[in-house]
C-alpha positions as a LaTeX table, in Angstrom:
\begin{tabular}{lrrr}
\hline
Residue & $x$ (\AA) & $y$ (\AA) & $z$ (\AA) \\
\hline
Met1 & 109.01 & 81.82 & 75.27 \\
Thr2 & 111.71 & 82.74 & 77.59 \\
Val3 & 112.15 & 85.95 & 79.63 \\
Cys4 & 115.52 & 87.21 & 81.26 \\
Phe5 & 115.30 & 88.98 & 84.53 \\
Phe6 & 118.07 & 91.52 & 84.56 \\
Gly7 & 119.54 & 93.65 & 87.27 \\
Asn8 & 120.66 & 93.83 & 90.95 \\
Tyr9 & 117.28 & 93.40 & 92.38 \\
Leu10 & 116.55 & 91.62 & 95.71 \\
Ile11 & 116.04 & 88.08 & 94.45 \\
Asp12 & 113.34 & 87.17 & 96.97 \\
Tyr13 & 111.44 & 90.40 & 97.05 \\
Pro14 & 107.65 & 89.85 & 96.73 \\
Arg15 & 107.36 & 91.63 & 93.37 \\
Val16 & 110.11 & 89.41 & 91.91 \\
Gln17 & 108.79 & 86.36 & 93.43 \\
Val18 & 105.26 & 86.98 & 92.03 \\
Leu19 & 106.60 & 87.73 & 88.52 \\
Arg20 & 108.90 & 84.71 & 88.51 \\
Gln21 & 106.17 & 82.25 & 89.71 \\
Gly22 & 103.63 & 83.80 & 87.40 \\
Phe23 & 105.71 & 83.18 & 84.29 \\
Leu24 & 106.64 & 79.70 & 85.34 \\
Glu25 & 102.93 & 78.77 & 86.06 \\
Asn26 & 102.16 & 80.06 & 82.51 \\
Asn27 & 104.85 & 77.73 & 81.02 \\
Ile28 & 107.23 & 80.46 & 80.32 \\
Lys29 & 110.86 & 79.82 & 81.13 \\
Val30 & 112.81 & 82.52 & 83.28 \\
Ile31 & 116.54 & 82.97 & 83.26 \\
Glu32 & 118.18 & 85.41 & 85.47 \\
Cys33 & 121.20 & 87.81 & 84.84 \\
His34 & 121.63 & 89.11 & 88.41 \\
Asn35 & 124.01 & 90.35 & 91.15 \\
Arg36 & 124.08 & 92.41 & 94.18 \\
Tyr37 & 127.32 & 94.18 & 93.53 \\
Arg38 & 127.87 & 97.98 & 93.41 \\
Gly39 & 129.92 & 100.17 & 91.23 \\
Phe40 & 131.76 & 98.91 & 88.30 \\
Lys41 & 131.72 & 95.22 & 89.51 \\
Lys42 & 127.90 & 95.30 & 89.15 \\
Tyr43 & 128.19 & 95.99 & 85.49 \\
Trp44 & 131.13 & 93.77 & 84.67 \\
Ser45 & 129.32 & 90.96 & 86.30 \\
Leu46 & 125.99 & 91.65 & 84.43 \\
Phe47 & 128.05 & 91.96 & 81.06 \\
Ser48 & 129.75 & 88.69 & 81.69 \\
Gln49 & 126.62 & 86.79 & 82.64 \\
His50 & 124.75 & 88.14 & 79.69 \\
Gln51 & 127.38 & 87.18 & 77.28 \\
Thr52 & 126.59 & 83.40 & 78.00 \\
Ile53 & 122.77 & 83.78 & 77.71 \\
Lys54 & 122.31 & 86.68 & 75.18 \\
Asn55 & 120.77 & 84.19 & 72.55 \\
Gln56 & 118.66 & 82.24 & 75.05 \\
Tyr57 & 115.79 & 84.56 & 75.67 \\
Asp58 & 112.96 & 86.45 & 73.81 \\
Ile59 & 112.42 & 89.34 & 76.16 \\
Leu60 & 114.72 & 91.02 & 78.74 \\
Ile61 & 113.02 & 92.58 & 81.92 \\
Val62 & 115.15 & 94.96 & 83.95 \\
Met63 & 113.77 & 94.35 & 87.46 \\
Met64 & 112.62 & 96.76 & 90.08 \\
Gly65 & 115.18 & 99.21 & 91.10 \\
Gly66 & 116.88 & 99.15 & 87.87 \\
Gln67 & 116.71 & 102.74 & 86.88 \\
Thr68 & 120.45 & 102.94 & 86.54 \\
Leu69 & 120.69 & 99.80 & 84.42 \\
Val70 & 118.08 & 100.13 & 81.71 \\
Trp71 & 120.70 & 102.01 & 79.57 \\
Phe72 & 123.16 & 99.15 & 80.05 \\
Ala73 & 120.53 & 96.50 & 79.15 \\
Arg74 & 119.83 & 98.59 & 76.00 \\
Leu75 & 123.53 & 98.59 & 75.18 \\
Leu76 & 123.74 & 94.80 & 75.65 \\
Ser77 & 120.52 & 93.48 & 74.32 \\
Lys78 & 118.88 & 93.58 & 70.85 \\
Lys79 & 115.85 & 92.06 & 72.13 \\
Lys80 & 112.62 & 93.82 & 73.44 \\
Ile81 & 113.22 & 95.55 & 76.85 \\
Ile82 & 110.65 & 95.75 & 79.59 \\
Phe83 & 111.33 & 97.94 & 82.57 \\
Asp84 & 109.60 & 97.02 & 85.77 \\
Ala85 & 109.87 & 100.44 & 87.21 \\
Phe86 & 107.56 & 99.30 & 90.17 \\
Thr87 & 107.80 & 102.77 & 91.83 \\
Ser88 & 109.30 & 106.14 & 91.24 \\
Leu89 & 112.65 & 106.87 & 92.74 \\
Tyr90 & 111.64 & 110.48 & 93.25 \\
Leu91 & 108.51 & 109.65 & 95.11 \\
Ala92 & 110.12 & 107.06 & 97.31 \\
Asn93 & 113.33 & 109.08 & 98.16 \\
Val94 & 112.39 & 112.81 & 97.99 \\
Val95 & 108.58 & 112.85 & 98.61 \\
Asp96 & 108.15 & 110.09 & 101.09 \\
Arg97 & 111.52 & 109.43 & 102.87 \\
Gln98 & 112.75 & 112.97 & 102.36 \\
Thr99 & 116.24 & 112.05 & 102.03 \\
Cys100 & 116.90 & 115.27 & 100.10 \\
Lys101 & 115.28 & 118.64 & 99.36 \\
Pro102 & 112.76 & 118.72 & 96.31 \\
Lys103 & 115.02 & 121.44 & 94.45 \\
Ser104 & 118.38 & 119.62 & 95.21 \\
Phe105 & 120.69 & 118.19 & 92.61 \\
Lys106 & 119.98 & 114.69 & 94.09 \\
Ala107 & 116.28 & 115.22 & 93.75 \\
Lys108 & 116.57 & 116.30 & 90.19 \\
Tyr109 & 118.77 & 113.21 & 89.58 \\
Phe110 & 116.12 & 110.84 & 90.83 \\
Ala111 & 113.50 & 112.47 & 88.72 \\
Trp112 & 115.83 & 112.36 & 85.61 \\
Leu113 & 116.54 & 108.72 & 86.27 \\
Asp114 & 112.74 & 107.97 & 86.48 \\
Lys115 & 112.18 & 109.70 & 83.21 \\
Trp116 & 115.31 & 108.45 & 81.20 \\
Ser117 & 114.96 & 104.82 & 82.19 \\
Cys118 & 111.45 & 104.88 & 81.07 \\
Gln119 & 112.25 & 106.50 & 77.76 \\
Leu120 & 114.78 & 103.87 & 76.95 \\
Ala121 & 112.56 & 100.81 & 77.51 \\
Asp122 & 110.07 & 99.49 & 75.15 \\
Lys123 & 107.51 & 99.02 & 77.75 \\
Val124 & 107.22 & 100.00 & 81.48 \\
Leu125 & 105.38 & 98.14 & 84.21 \\
Leu126 & 103.89 & 99.97 & 87.15 \\
Asp127 & 101.55 & 98.65 & 89.70 \\
Thr128 & 98.65 & 101.11 & 89.55 \\
Asn129 & 96.87 & 103.37 & 86.94 \\
Ala130 & 97.38 & 106.29 & 89.56 \\
Gln131 & 101.21 & 105.70 & 89.40 \\
Ile132 & 101.17 & 105.56 & 85.51 \\
Asp133 & 99.25 & 108.82 & 85.51 \\
Tyr134 & 101.97 & 110.25 & 87.83 \\
Phe135 & 104.70 & 109.26 & 85.33 \\
Ile136 & 102.86 & 110.48 & 82.26 \\
Lys137 & 102.10 & 113.96 & 83.96 \\
Asn138 & 105.47 & 114.57 & 85.53 \\
Tyr139 & 107.79 & 113.17 & 82.97 \\
Asn140 & 105.79 & 113.82 & 79.75 \\
Leu141 & 105.83 & 110.16 & 78.78 \\
Asp142 & 103.59 & 108.38 & 76.20 \\
Lys143 & 100.79 & 106.50 & 77.88 \\
Asp144 & 101.05 & 103.64 & 75.49 \\
Lys145 & 104.54 & 102.84 & 76.87 \\
Phe146 & 102.91 & 101.71 & 80.20 \\
Ile147 & 101.27 & 98.50 & 81.42 \\
Arg148 & 99.61 & 98.16 & 84.80 \\
Ile149 & 100.74 & 95.00 & 86.59 \\
Phe150 & 99.29 & 94.59 & 90.06 \\
Val151 & 101.60 & 93.50 & 92.74 \\
Gly152 & 99.77 & 90.32 & 93.83 \\
Ala153 & 101.11 & 87.97 & 96.35 \\
Asp154 & 102.97 & 84.67 & 96.51 \\
Asn155 & 100.43 & 82.02 & 97.26 \\
Asn156 & 103.16 & 79.55 & 98.21 \\
Ile157 & 103.89 & 81.87 & 101.32 \\
Tyr158 & 100.60 & 83.74 & 101.84 \\
Phe159 & 97.45 & 81.62 & 102.17 \\
Pro160 & 94.87 & 81.11 & 104.85 \\
Asp161 & 96.17 & 78.90 & 107.54 \\
Asp162 & 94.39 & 77.80 & 110.74 \\
Val163 & 96.16 & 78.79 & 113.95 \\
Asn164 & 95.50 & 78.14 & 117.48 \\
Pro165 & 92.57 & 80.10 & 119.01 \\
His166 & 93.52 & 83.21 & 120.75 \\
Asp167 & 91.50 & 85.02 & 123.69 \\
Lys168 & 92.44 & 88.63 & 122.31 \\
Phe169 & 91.13 & 90.49 & 119.09 \\
Ile170 & 94.42 & 90.97 & 117.26 \\
Ile171 & 95.08 & 93.92 & 114.96 \\
His172 & 98.16 & 93.37 & 112.76 \\
Trp173 & 100.49 & 95.84 & 111.12 \\
His174 & 103.86 & 95.17 & 109.43 \\
Gly175 & 106.22 & 97.26 & 107.40 \\
Tyr176 & 109.08 & 99.71 & 107.48 \\
Ile177 & 108.50 & 102.92 & 109.29 \\
Val178 & 107.94 & 105.50 & 106.29 \\
Pro179 & 105.74 & 108.51 & 106.08 \\
Phe180 & 103.22 & 107.14 & 103.60 \\
Tyr181 & 102.48 & 104.15 & 106.01 \\
Ser182 & 101.86 & 106.57 & 108.88 \\
Leu183 & 102.34 & 104.19 & 111.70 \\
Glu184 & 101.64 & 107.02 & 113.98 \\
Thr185 & 98.01 & 106.94 & 113.10 \\
Val186 & 97.90 & 103.21 & 114.10 \\
Ile187 & 99.57 & 104.18 & 117.42 \\
Arg188 & 97.12 & 106.86 & 118.18 \\
Ala189 & 94.13 & 104.70 & 117.23 \\
Ala190 & 95.59 & 102.21 & 119.75 \\
Lys191 & 95.46 & 104.98 & 122.42 \\
Ile192 & 91.75 & 105.60 & 121.74 \\
Leu193 & 91.09 & 101.89 & 122.11 \\
Thr194 & 93.06 & 101.36 & 125.37 \\
Gly195 & 89.63 & 100.84 & 127.14 \\
Glu196 & 88.90 & 97.78 & 124.93 \\
Ser197 & 90.70 & 95.16 & 127.02 \\
Ser198 & 90.10 & 92.46 & 124.30 \\
Ile199 & 91.84 & 94.43 & 121.59 \\
Arg200 & 95.58 & 93.91 & 121.05 \\
Phe201 & 97.79 & 95.52 & 118.45 \\
Lys202 & 100.84 & 93.65 & 116.90 \\
Ile203 & 103.31 & 95.71 & 115.18 \\
Val204 & 106.23 & 94.02 & 113.16 \\
Thr205 & 108.85 & 96.37 & 111.96 \\
Arg206 & 112.65 & 97.01 & 111.76 \\
Phe207 & 114.06 & 98.23 & 115.10 \\
Asn208 & 116.02 & 101.23 & 114.01 \\
Asp209 & 116.14 & 104.96 & 114.85 \\
Lys210 & 112.67 & 105.48 & 113.23 \\
Tyr211 & 111.34 & 102.79 & 115.53 \\
Lys212 & 112.86 & 104.46 & 118.52 \\
Lys213 & 110.73 & 107.61 & 117.75 \\
Ile214 & 107.64 & 105.44 & 117.52 \\
Lys215 & 108.35 & 103.67 & 120.60 \\
Ile216 & 108.84 & 107.02 & 122.42 \\
Leu217 & 105.31 & 107.98 & 121.08 \\
Ala218 & 103.84 & 104.81 & 122.37 \\
Asp219 & 105.46 & 105.18 & 125.76 \\
Ser220 & 104.29 & 108.77 & 125.99 \\
Leu221 & 100.84 & 107.65 & 125.38 \\
Lys222 & 101.16 & 105.01 & 128.08 \\
Leu223 & 99.88 & 102.23 & 125.81 \\
Asn224 & 99.40 & 98.75 & 127.27 \\
Asn225 & 97.73 & 97.27 & 124.11 \\
Val226 & 100.56 & 97.25 & 121.66 \\
Asp227 & 103.25 & 94.71 & 121.22 \\
Phe228 & 106.26 & 95.52 & 118.87 \\
Tyr229 & 108.05 & 92.56 & 117.17 \\
Pro230 & 111.32 & 92.84 & 115.09 \\
Glu231 & 111.19 & 92.28 & 111.37 \\
Thr232 & 111.16 & 88.72 & 110.26 \\
Asn233 & 111.14 & 86.67 & 106.97 \\
Tyr234 & 108.17 & 86.42 & 104.58 \\
Arg235 & 106.94 & 83.24 & 106.18 \\
Gly236 & 107.08 & 84.74 & 109.56 \\
Ile237 & 104.90 & 87.76 & 108.28 \\
Ala238 & 102.41 & 85.23 & 106.82 \\
Lys239 & 102.29 & 83.54 & 110.42 \\
Phe240 & 101.55 & 86.98 & 112.12 \\
Ile241 & 98.90 & 87.74 & 109.46 \\
Asn242 & 97.24 & 84.45 & 110.05 \\
Gln243 & 97.19 & 84.90 & 113.78 \\
Ser244 & 95.23 & 88.14 & 113.33 \\
Asp245 & 91.67 & 89.12 & 113.05 \\
Ile246 & 92.21 & 92.44 & 111.33 \\
Cys247 & 95.19 & 93.61 & 109.07 \\
Leu248 & 95.99 & 97.24 & 108.64 \\
Gly249 & 97.18 & 98.87 & 105.40 \\
Ile250 & 98.58 & 102.36 & 105.13 \\
Phe251 & 97.20 & 105.56 & 106.51 \\
Gly252 & 99.39 & 108.54 & 105.03 \\
Asn253 & 98.23 & 111.18 & 102.83 \\
Asn254 & 101.24 & 112.17 & 100.79 \\
Ile255 & 101.55 & 111.65 & 97.00 \\
Lys256 & 103.11 & 108.27 & 97.29 \\
Ala257 & 100.24 & 107.10 & 99.46 \\
Arg258 & 97.85 & 108.19 & 96.77 \\
Val259 & 99.44 & 106.28 & 93.88 \\
Val260 & 100.32 & 102.82 & 95.25 \\
Ile261 & 98.64 & 99.75 & 96.69 \\
Pro262 & 101.43 & 98.23 & 99.05 \\
Asn263 & 102.54 & 94.60 & 99.49 \\
Lys264 & 100.94 & 94.40 & 102.92 \\
Ile265 & 97.43 & 94.72 & 101.65 \\
Tyr266 & 97.94 & 91.97 & 98.98 \\
Glu267 & 99.49 & 89.75 & 101.54 \\
Ala268 & 96.60 & 90.14 & 103.98 \\
Ile269 & 93.92 & 89.40 & 101.47 \\
Ala270 & 95.85 & 86.37 & 100.14 \\
Cys271 & 95.47 & 85.17 & 103.76 \\
Ala272 & 91.81 & 85.98 & 103.64 \\
Lys273 & 92.09 & 88.64 & 106.29 \\
Pro274 & 89.78 & 91.83 & 106.37 \\
Val275 & 91.96 & 95.03 & 105.74 \\
Ile276 & 91.38 & 98.55 & 106.96 \\
Thr277 & 93.30 & 101.24 & 104.89 \\
Ala278 & 93.24 & 104.83 & 103.94 \\
Arg279 & 90.64 & 106.15 & 101.54 \\
His280 & 92.51 & 106.98 & 98.29 \\
Lys281 & 91.38 & 106.81 & 94.66 \\
Val282 & 94.07 & 104.34 & 93.84 \\
Ile283 & 92.54 & 101.73 & 96.29 \\
Ser284 & 89.42 & 101.68 & 94.18 \\
Glu285 & 91.24 & 100.42 & 91.09 \\
Leu286 & 90.83 & 96.97 & 93.04 \\
Phe287 & 88.66 & 97.57 & 96.00 \\
Ile288 & 85.16 & 98.48 & 97.00 \\
Asp289 & 84.56 & 100.07 & 100.32 \\
Arg290 & 82.63 & 98.02 & 102.77 \\
Asp291 & 82.46 & 95.17 & 100.11 \\
Asn292 & 85.98 & 93.75 & 100.04 \\
Ile293 & 87.93 & 96.32 & 102.19 \\
Ile294 & 87.25 & 98.93 & 104.74 \\
Met295 & 88.46 & 102.52 & 104.00 \\
Val296 & 89.08 & 105.34 & 106.60 \\
Glu297 & 90.16 & 108.85 & 106.31 \\
Pro298 & 93.92 & 109.36 & 105.88 \\
Glu299 & 95.80 & 110.23 & 109.01 \\
Asn300 & 92.58 & 109.99 & 111.09 \\
Ala301 & 93.17 & 107.84 & 114.24 \\
Glu302 & 89.63 & 108.54 & 115.44 \\
Asp303 & 88.09 & 107.08 & 112.22 \\
Leu304 & 90.50 & 104.10 & 112.30 \\
Ala305 & 89.65 & 103.28 & 115.77 \\
Ala306 & 85.90 & 103.46 & 115.01 \\
Lys307 & 86.29 & 101.02 & 112.03 \\
Ile308 & 88.26 & 98.66 & 114.10 \\
Leu309 & 85.61 & 98.63 & 116.69 \\
Glu310 & 82.84 & 98.28 & 114.02 \\
Leu311 & 84.60 & 95.15 & 112.43 \\
Lys312 & 85.27 & 93.71 & 115.85 \\
Asn313 & 81.64 & 94.01 & 116.90 \\
Asp314 & 80.08 & 92.95 & 113.49 \\
Lys315 & 81.21 & 89.42 & 112.75 \\
Gln316 & 79.01 & 89.29 & 109.75 \\
Leu317 & 80.58 & 92.30 & 108.17 \\
Arg318 & 84.07 & 91.00 & 109.05 \\
Lys319 & 83.43 & 87.67 & 107.38 \\
Lys320 & 82.00 & 89.36 & 104.25 \\
Ile321 & 85.00 & 91.49 & 103.86 \\
Ala322 & 87.35 & 88.50 & 104.39 \\
Asp323 & 85.52 & 86.32 & 101.90 \\
Asn324 & 85.19 & 88.89 & 99.27 \\
Cys325 & 88.86 & 90.03 & 99.34 \\
Tyr326 & 90.02 & 86.52 & 99.22 \\
Gln327 & 87.87 & 85.82 & 96.14 \\
Leu328 & 89.14 & 88.85 & 94.55 \\
Tyr329 & 92.83 & 87.53 & 95.19 \\
Leu330 & 91.93 & 84.13 & 93.82 \\
Asn331 & 90.27 & 85.64 & 90.71 \\
Asn332 & 92.80 & 88.30 & 89.79 \\
Leu333 & 95.93 & 88.48 & 92.05 \\
Leu334 & 97.53 & 85.07 & 91.94 \\
Pro335 & 100.90 & 85.30 & 90.35 \\
Lys336 & 99.47 & 83.29 & 87.43 \\
Glu337 & 96.91 & 85.83 & 86.80 \\
Val338 & 99.04 & 88.95 & 87.52 \\
Val339 & 101.49 & 88.20 & 84.60 \\
Lys340 & 98.84 & 87.32 & 81.89 \\
Glu341 & 98.85 & 90.82 & 80.31 \\
Leu342 & 102.55 & 90.67 & 79.99 \\
Ile343 & 102.31 & 87.44 & 78.15 \\
Leu344 & 100.31 & 89.12 & 75.42 \\
Ile345 & 102.83 & 91.73 & 74.48 \\
\hline
\end{tabular}
């Protein structure tokens, strides 16, 4: 079998890498019809590329971020079309990032794109049942159209790696500064733990205007236990993870936080690191509190600080969480395992 990846996706984004690697490890050939252009040039390039490969694949997958391209794929291809929606445009841009007001034309356009793109596809991929339920409820779509494909992590990049011993207990967080991550909760937890001289927080993020606001908060709290690092490549992130003792997930409490399991959690468990994250029902689709993850109340810095201290002081619990989450990853979340349900359709 041969699948065609179609769209203007980021070619090295973790979701794309995992699907590509998973197919290849299951002896499925992957060809790609791809560009990063905008406007008319984007469509013309995809059309031209597709003309040369249109008889070479069995299934076409419109990759993540392709809400504006599913109709074009449907126009070009007579094969089965799968859309890796991955996440809702409305949730990302309106609910979480708040780039426009909920009743604005732009917000309605995002919602329409979410729905229309799913209607046009034969099957739609989303990363959790919680997000599938969101699409079904809000867009009145047939549940049989959806397939849950967990995010997983690329084991060529994320794997346990021995590093030089360090004299501090390192708490790691990485990601963009968006509301559903609630980095503010991490910063306030760091304030609570300033008396614990052995604990140090390492924050890896993009240095932009949102970062400036976080830095102002950290400075106002007079934190001396937090280090900020500029965003780096995926292998750089893996190195930071492996240098840590605990990794942090997300701590927000908006709708998006309640329906996704972010990349950062998969990446941490692939490196056999214990993770602390907000308690949302979606996390229980994969994890069990105090067995293979530690959950805290959303946006609760006191609870987060308490759980960090508990894990620091209980080496046995820390090892149990690390061992169990890594086994979960090996059993279910390697790229080869993640795509298996796709192979059956």
